[in-house]
Every structure is written in C-alpha cells, then in structure tokens.
C-alpha angles and dihedrals in degrees: 000000000000119000110261091240090063101038095100090051091048091052088055088050091054090055091044092054090052091050091047090055092049089050094054094043091048091050090052093049093248097124129064133272090044128194127032094335093056093044092052091049092051092045089054090049091052094047089050093047093050093045097046104029113015099045092061089038091054090045091055091049095043097044101035119012100039097047090045091051092049089055095041100042114022092189089064090074097095092048091048092050090053092047090051091052090050090051088055093047091049093050090045093049092050090051091050091055089080095061105024120122091195099056095157094059094042092049092048093048094044091049090051094048092046092052094047091047094051093046091053091051094046096041102035115016101037096047088049090050092048093049094054110029121100120227091248093050092046093051092049090050092047091055091049093046090050090053093055094044094044089069092064092043091062094056 
C-alpha cells in the first residue's frame, strides 16, 4: 500500500504506464488506427498528457519530493539525478513529437523511457521515502503536493 502522501503521484504513474504501453503498441502497429494517422493521434495524446499531467507531476517531484529525499537520505542522490535527467528527456521527447519524421521510433522510445522511469520511482524512490519519512513530514509534503496538482485539476 502506497503512503498517503504519494498516492496522487502513484495515480499519475498508473496513467503514465497505460500511456507508455499504448505508445509502444502504436509504434508497432498493434493499435488502430494504424499508420501515420494512429501515430499522429498517439503523439497528440502524449503531448497533452505531458502538458496537462506530467508537468505539474514533475514539478511536485522536483520541488518537493526530490529535495526532501536529498535531505532525508543522502544516498538517494544518484537515483534522484538520474530521475531528473529522465524528466528532461521525457519533456524533450514530447516536444520533439511535433516535428519528428520518425514518429514510430520516437513514440516507442518515449513509451519505453516513461515506463522505466515510473517503475524506478515506484520500486526504488517511493519505498525509500516511505521507510524514512516521519508522519509529520509526510503530511506536510502531501499538502504541498496537493497544492501543485490542484492547479491542473481546475483546468
């Protein structure tokens, strides 16, 4: 069971994993519509998901969870640095979907990266957070995470 302070982020991860799977399947021609039309539709879905959901999600992680983990667990630094790089690669990949001539490869690669990234957060970072955070720290973070994510919920 995920710690209550991380549930909203984990829900985003669930939706991100589903999108990652659709990206890979679309790239392999396993979803309809296939071909250029399907690739363009999936690319638009990814750009929308990143813009509406992942940008505030990343903001919550980058401004709240990651700094807190750096302070709480110094050995988490290498993992956090990798996760930050992956955030940048995901944002960059979503931006490149507008102009890419090889949408299938980019969608597949982006779906693969998104899945690996989410799995690392869920399997490595979040359990480490849960094992070290105090109830008071967790509640404070939960409130701050909710504030950031509430902005997207109003849209």
